[in-house]
C-alpha positions in Angstrom: -0.4 0.2 -0.1 1.1 3.4 -0.8 4.2 4.3 -3.5 7.0 2.2 -4.0 8.8 5.7 -4.1 7.9 6.1 -0.3 11.4 7.4 1.4 10.1 4.6 3.9 8.6 1.5 4.2 6.5 0.2 7.1 6.7 -3.9 7.1 4.3 -5.1 9.9 4.2 -9.1 10.1 0.7 -10.1 12.2 -1.0 -13.5 12.9 -5.1 -13.0 13.1 -4.9 -14.5 16.9 -2.7 -12.3 18.7 -3.8 -9.6 20.6 -1.3 -7.0 20.1 -2.1 -7.6 16.1 -5.0 -6.8 16.2 -4.4 -3.5 18.9 -1.6 -2.9 16.0 -4.3 -2.9 13.5 -7.2 -1.3 15.2 -4.7 1.7 17.1 -1.7 2.2 14.6 -3.3 1.4 11.0 -5.6 3.9 10.3 -3.7 7.0 11.1 -0.4 5.4 9.6 -2.3 5.8 6.6 -3.8 8.4 7.3 -1.0 10.7 8.2 2.2 8.9 6.2 0.7 6.1 3.2 -1.4 8.2 1.7 1.2 11.8 1.3 3.5 9.0 -0.2 5.5 9.3 2.9 5.6 5.4 3.6 5.0 1.9 1.7 3.2 -0.3 4.0 3.4 -3.7 3.0 1.1 -6.1 5.6 2.8 -9.5 5.9 1.4 -12.6 6.9 2.9 -14.4 9.8 1.0 -17.0 11.3 2.8 -18.4 14.6 3.4 -22.0 14.6 0.9 -24.1 16.3 -2.0 -20.9 15.5 -3.9 -23.5 12.5 -6.9 -21.0 12.3 -4.6 -17.9 12.2 -2.9 -19.7 9.3 -6.0 -20.4 7.5 -7.2 -17.0 8.1 -3.9 -15.7 6.9 -5.1 -18.0 3.8 -8.4 -16.7 3.2 -7.1 -13.1 3.6 -4.2 -13.7 0.8 -7.4 -15.7 -1.4 -9.8 -12.4 -0.4 -6.2 -9.7 -1.5 -6.4 -11.3 -5.2 -10.1 -9.4 -6.1 -9.7 -6.7 -3.4 -10.7 -7.5 -0.5 -7.8 -7.8 1.5 -9.0 -5.0 4.1 -12.1 -6.0 5.0 -11.5 -9.1 5.6 -8.4 -8.5 7.8 -10.5 -5.8 9.7 -13.2 -8.9 10.5 -10.5 -10.9 11.4 -8.9 -8.8 13.6 -12.0 -6.9 14.9 -13.7 -10.6 15.3 -10.7 -12.6 16.4 -12.0 -13.0 20.4 -15.7 -14.7 18.8 -13.8 -17.3 16.0 -11.2 -18.1 18.5 -13.2 -19.5 20.6 -15.8 -21.1 18.1 -13.3 -21.9 15.9 -16.1 -20.1 13.0 -12.6 -18.3 10.8 -14.1 -19.2 7.9 -17.2 -17.5 8.2 -15.7 -14.7 10.0 -14.0 -14.2 6.7 -17.2 -14.5 4.2 -19.2 -12.4 6.8 -16.8 -9.8 4.9 -17.5 -10.8 1.4 -20.4 -10.8 -0.9 -22.2 -14.2 -1.9 -20.1 -14.0 -5.4 -16.9 -12.4 -3.6 -17.3 -15.7 -1.0 -17.4 -17.7 -3.6 -14.0 -16.6 -5.6 -12.4 -16.3 -2.2 -13.4 -20.3 -1.8 -11.9 -20.9 -5.1 -8.3 -19.2 -4.8 -7.9 -20.2 -1.1 -6.9 -23.5 -2.9 -4.8 -21.6 -5.4 -0.7 -23.0 -4.7 0.4 -19.5 -4.6 -2.0 -18.2 -1.9 -0.4 -20.9 0.2 3.4 -19.6 -1.6 1.8 -16.1 0.0 2.2 -16.9 3.3 5.2 -19.2 3.3 6.8 -16.6 1.4 5.5 -13.9 4.4 6.5 -16.4 7.0 9.4 -17.0 5.5 10.4 -13.3 5.5 9.8 -12.6 8.6 11.7 -15.3 9.9 15.5 -14.1 8.1 14.8 -10.6 10.4 13.9 -13.0 13.5 10.2 -12.7 14.3 10.0 -14.1 17.7 6.8 -12.8 18.4 3.8 -10.6 16.9 3.5 -8.0 15.8 6.6 -7.7 14.3 7.5 -4.0 12.6 10.2 -3.0 10.8 10.9 0.4 9.1 13.2 0.5 6.7 15.1 3.6 5.3 18.1 4.2 3.3 18.9 0.4 3.4 18.5 0.2 6.4 16.3 -2.0 8.6 15.0 -1.3 12.2 12.9 -3.0 14.9 10.0 -1.6 16.3 8.8 -2.1 20.0 4.6 -2.7 19.1 4.5 -2.3 22.4 4.6 1.4 22.5 2.3 4.2 22.0 1.2 5.0 18.5 2.7 8.5 19.0 6.5 7.3 20.0 6.2 5.2 15.9 5.1 8.5 14.6 7.6 10.7 16.0 10.3 7.7 14.9 9.1 8.4 11.0 8.8 11.6 11.4 12.9 11.7 12.5 13.4 10.1 9.2 13.7 12.5 6.4 
């Protein structure tokens, strides 16, 4: 999301079953997109990083990637994080994904999720996160002038924004 020519890249690696990932999604994404991505200051890369043993979150990643193919990544990820507590308790992650889509979109996503390239995208994101030595989610990294810096996702968004403002 955003201009590939933006001077700063922000990568966020998330697990749909992670409470801290939900908090970053709900509290950081809106202001980040509004204040930095849309004005062309930052390119935002949202990455899938389902943790080992989080089978439902992995399935959510696969469905989110399939939804991305039809331009519905945002609504699906919003639903997965908004309804996190419910689908974690019920196991109804596919139903949560489908609730964010029209009937025709849901049919497309159900077909696309079987595409091996969708599974490969999730694996590529996990591999990229492994190379950055992610030990917990969310993994947030800022790249500026060829250097990559990890960001403490437990900090306030205002501190993150100040970091971005200092990179010029």
